[in-house]
C-alpha positions in Angstrom: 97.0 45.1 9.0 97.8 46.5 5.7 97.4 44.9 2.6 98.7 45.5 -0.8 97.2 45.6 -4.3 98.7 44.7 -7.6 101.1 47.7 -8.0 101.3 49.0 -4.8 104.8 49.1 -2.6 105.4 50.5 0.9 107.5 53.7 1.3 110.3 53.7 3.1 111.5 57.1 5.0 114.9 57.3 5.3 116.3 57.7 9.1 119.2 60.6 9.5 122.1 58.4 10.5 122.9 58.5 14.3 126.2 60.2 16.2 127.5 58.4 18.8 129.2 60.6 21.2 131.3 58.7 23.5 132.4 60.8 27.1 135.7 61.0 27.7 136.8 61.5 31.5 140.2 63.8 30.9 140.6 64.5 35.0 140.4 61.2 35.7 142.5 60.0 33.2 144.8 62.8 34.5 144.6 61.8 37.8 145.3 58.0 37.1 148.1 58.8 35.7 149.2 61.2 38.4 149.1 58.7 41.0 150.6 56.0 39.3 153.6 58.2 38.4 153.9 58.8 42.5 153.0 54.9 43.0 156.2 54.0 40.5 158.4 56.7 42.3 157.5 54.6 45.7 157.5 56.3 49.0 156.1 52.9 50.5 153.2 54.8 51.5 149.6 54.1 51.1 147.8 57.2 51.2 146.6 59.3 48.2 148.9 61.4 45.7 149.5 64.7 46.1 149.0 66.8 43.2 151.5 68.9 42.2 153.1 72.0 42.6 151.7 75.1 40.9 154.3 76.5 38.5 156.5 79.0 39.7 155.8 82.6 39.0 158.0 83.7 35.9 160.8 86.1 37.1 161.0 90.1 36.7 164.7 90.0 36.4 165.3 90.9 33.0 168.6 90.2 31.5 171.8 92.7 31.6 171.9 92.4 27.6 168.2 92.6 27.3 167.9 95.7 29.7 171.0 97.4 27.2 169.2 96.9 24.0 166.0 98.2 25.5 167.4 101.3 26.7 170.0 102.2 23.7 166.3 102.6 21.5 164.9 104.9 24.0 165.1 109.0 22.5 164.3 112.0 24.4 161.7 113.7 22.6 160.4 116.3 24.9 163.7 117.0 26.8 161.9 119.9 28.6 160.3 117.2 30.9 163.4 117.0 31.7 163.7 120.8 32.9 162.6 122.4 36.2 159.0 124.6 35.7 160.3 127.2 37.4 164.2 128.0 36.0 163.9 125.8 32.7 167.4 124.6 33.6 168.1 120.4 33.7 167.2 119.1 37.1 169.5 117.1 39.0 168.7 115.8 42.2 167.5 116.5 44.9 164.3 117.1 43.2 161.2 117.7 44.9 157.2 118.0 44.2 154.0 118.9 45.0 150.7 116.5 45.9 149.8 117.1 42.3 153.0 116.1 41.1 154.6 119.3 39.8 158.5 118.9 40.1 161.3 121.7 40.9 164.7 121.9 41.5 165.8 122.1 44.8 166.8 125.9 44.4 163.7 126.8 43.0 161.8 125.2 46.0 163.8 127.2 48.6 162.2 130.1 47.0 159.1 128.9 46.3 159.0 128.8 50.2 158.5 132.6 50.4 155.4 132.2 48.1 153.6 129.6 49.9 152.5 127.8 47.0 153.3 125.7 44.0 154.1 127.6 41.1 151.4 125.5 38.8 148.8 124.8 40.7 148.7 126.9 44.1 149.3 124.1 46.4 151.3 124.9 49.8 154.7 124.2 49.2 154.7 122.6 52.4 153.9 120.0 50.9 156.8 119.3 48.8 158.6 116.2 49.2 161.6 114.3 47.3 160.1 113.3 44.4 162.9 109.8 44.2 161.3 108.5 40.8 161.9 111.3 38.8 165.6 111.6 40.4 166.4 108.1 39.3 165.0 109.3 35.9 167.4 111.9 35.5 169.9 109.7 36.2 168.9 106.7 34.4 168.5 108.4 31.0 172.2 109.4 29.2 172.9 110.8 26.3 176.3 110.3 23.8 178.7 113.2 23.7 178.8 115.4 20.5 182.3 114.4 20.2 181.9 110.5 19.6 183.0 111.5 16.0 186.3 112.3 17.8 186.7 109.6 20.1 185.3 110.6 23.4 183.2 107.2 25.1 181.4 109.0 27.7 177.8 109.0 28.1 176.6 111.9 30.1 173.1 112.5 32.1 171.2 115.3 30.7 171.7 117.7 33.1 175.3 117.2 33.1 175.7 117.9 29.3 177.1 121.3 29.2 179.6 121.1 32.0 180.6 117.9 30.0 181.0 119.5 26.5 182.6 122.5 28.0 185.1 119.8 29.9 185.6 117.4 26.7 189.2 116.4 26.0 188.2 115.3 22.0 186.8 118.6 21.3 188.2 119.1 17.8 191.2 121.4 17.1 191.9 122.9 13.8 194.2 122.6 11.1 197.1 125.4 11.8 197.7 125.4 7.6 195.5 128.6 6.3 194.3 126.9 3.1 193.1 123.3 5.4 189.7 123.3 6.8 190.4 119.7 8.3 189.3 119.6 12.3 189.3 116.6 13.9 191.4 115.6 18.0 194.6 115.5 18.6 195.7 112.1 17.3 193.7 113.3 14.5 195.5 115.9 13.7 199.0 114.1 14.0 197.9 111.6 11.3 196.5 114.1 9.0 200.0 116.4 8.9 202.0 113.5 8.3 199.4 111.9 5.9 197.8 114.9 4.2 200.5 117.8 4.2 203.6 115.8 4.2 205.0 118.9 5.9 209.3 118.3 5.1 209.3 120.8 8.2 207.5 118.5 10.9 209.1 117.0 13.3 207.0 114.6 15.0 209.4 114.0 18.7 207.7 112.6 21.7 208.8 114.4 24.3 209.3 111.8 27.7 208.4 112.4 31.3 211.2 112.9 33.7 209.5 113.8 37.1 207.0 114.8 39.1 207.4 117.1 41.7 205.8 117.5 44.9 203.3 120.6 44.1 201.8 118.0 40.9 203.7 119.7 37.8 204.8 117.2 35.8 208.2 117.7 33.1 208.9 115.9 30.0 212.2 116.4 28.4 212.9 117.1 24.7 215.7 117.7 22.1 214.6 118.0 18.8 216.0 119.3 15.7 213.9 122.5 14.4 213.4 122.9 10.6 212.0 126.6 9.2 208.4 126.3 9.5 206.0 124.1 11.6 207.4 121.5 14.2 205.4 119.0 16.3 205.6 117.7 19.5 204.0 115.4 21.7 203.6 114.9 25.4 201.7 112.0 26.9 200.3 113.3 30.6 200.7 109.1 32.8 198.3 111.6 35.3 195.1 112.1 33.4 195.8 111.0 30.4 196.0 113.7 28.2 197.8 114.0 24.6 199.1 117.4 24.6 200.2 118.7 21.3 202.9 121.8 20.5 203.5 123.4 17.7 207.1 125.0 17.2 207.2 127.9 14.8 210.3 128.5 13.4 210.5 131.8 11.2 214.2 133.2 9.8 215.0 136.6 10.1 217.7 138.8 9.4 219.3 139.1 12.7 218.4 135.8 12.9 216.2 132.9 14.2 213.0 133.1 16.5 211.1 130.0 17.7 207.3 130.4 19.1 206.0 128.0 20.7 201.7 126.9 20.9 199.9 124.4 22.3 197.2 122.9 20.2 194.3 121.8 22.5 190.8 121.8 22.2 190.6 124.3 25.5 191.4 128.1 25.1 192.1 128.2 29.0 195.5 130.9 29.8 195.0 129.1 33.3 196.0 125.4 32.3 200.1 126.4 33.6 201.6 125.3 31.1 205.0 126.4 30.9 208.7 125.3 28.6 212.1 125.5 29.6 213.8 126.0 26.0 217.7 126.1 25.6 219.8 126.2 23.0 223.7 125.7 23.4 226.6 125.9 20.4 230.3 125.8 20.5 231.2 129.1 18.2 234.7 129.6 16.8 235.2 133.6 17.0 238.1 135.4 14.8 239.9 137.7 16.7 241.5 141.0 14.5 245.2 139.1 14.7 243.6 136.8 12.6 243.7 133.9 14.7 241.0 132.4 17.1 239.3 131.2 19.7 236.3 128.5 20.6 233.9 129.8 22.5 230.5 127.8 24.3 227.6 129.8 23.5 224.2 129.0 26.2 221.1 130.3 26.5 218.0 129.4 28.3 214.4 131.1 28.8 211.0 130.3 30.8 208.0 131.3 29.5 204.3 130.5 29.5 202.7 128.4 26.5 199.1 129.8 25.3 196.7 126.8 24.6 194.4 127.4 21.7 192.2 124.9 19.0 193.1 127.6 15.5 189.7 128.3 15.2 190.4 131.6 14.6 193.5 130.7 13.0 196.6 130.7 13.7 197.8 133.5 16.2 200.9 135.7 14.6 204.3 135.2 16.1 204.5 138.6 17.2 201.7 137.9 20.0 203.4 134.8 21.5 207.1 134.9 23.0 209.9 134.0 20.5 213.2 132.6 21.3 215.8 134.2 18.8 219.6 132.8 18.4 221.3 135.4 16.9 222.8 134.9 13.5 226.4 134.4 14.7 225.6 131.8 16.9 223.6 129.7 14.9 225.4 126.1 13.2 225.8 126.0 9.9 222.9 123.6 8.0 218.9 124.5 7.7 218.0 123.2 11.1 218.6 124.1 14.6 218.7 122.0 17.7 217.2 122.9 20.5 216.1 121.3 24.2 214.2 122.2 27.2 211.8 120.9 29.1 207.7 121.4 29.5 206.0 121.9 32.9 202.5 121.0 33.1 200.7 122.1 36.3 
């Protein structure tokens, strides 16, 4: 036993604070809660509670709007990957591949049978098989038409781009005025004629579809008063929804008045099969040598082919087109000439 002398004291040692860890049985609590919930639902059974069903896997079905949004941001930076490795033309179904994955088009696959080997890896062509994944890919990639700014909403596949561009009805046409460089679709040209030029000679009359014969030819009847210079006639084709724009150029000449006709169309194709039946009639008072006169009825009609042009090479000369000539002696008084007829589109 220690004794303290005068002036001495015990040294006190400080102990570190103790931490008490209380174990928490989470799993047991969870099981208990599940059991209580099952019991509260009450099935009348005294057996153990069944564990909850496993969560269902997330669905792989993507909403249509989301799929369209993702596809809208896809760009093809290397279009060579969509070309055949032999002819370098765009791939289109059916597409074939060798065992190493080198793809070729159907025509080149037939040609490679003569060599007996793949053009890249040298594997025998007997091992070629359909590449359905590539076929689905080239079918799914769509490109907007270059004429989208002129109203075309088509989205063609890569291998259909060239054909669509050649046949697109929204390809731009040029203004017939030499001093104007406006380019636009048929509908845009009509608005341009009215808004920009304000040609007083422009007659915007719409030809009406009269009938369709058994051979599939559409007839459009019209009666218009033409001024000197440019006159325009519209025809809506009900079968294919095409808007045809016709230019009737009236030129005064010493012996009378000549009328030439041209279809402003994006396709410079002479085989489109457009014809015009143009007629003119007028009651003319003719004087005799005795001083008296008599009234005669003048009538003339012509059927001619109408050429199509996009006017990229300017307006053709009237001498290059058929001219419907009305002699001065049978022209009515005034600054206009009234004509009628039919436009035949086959």
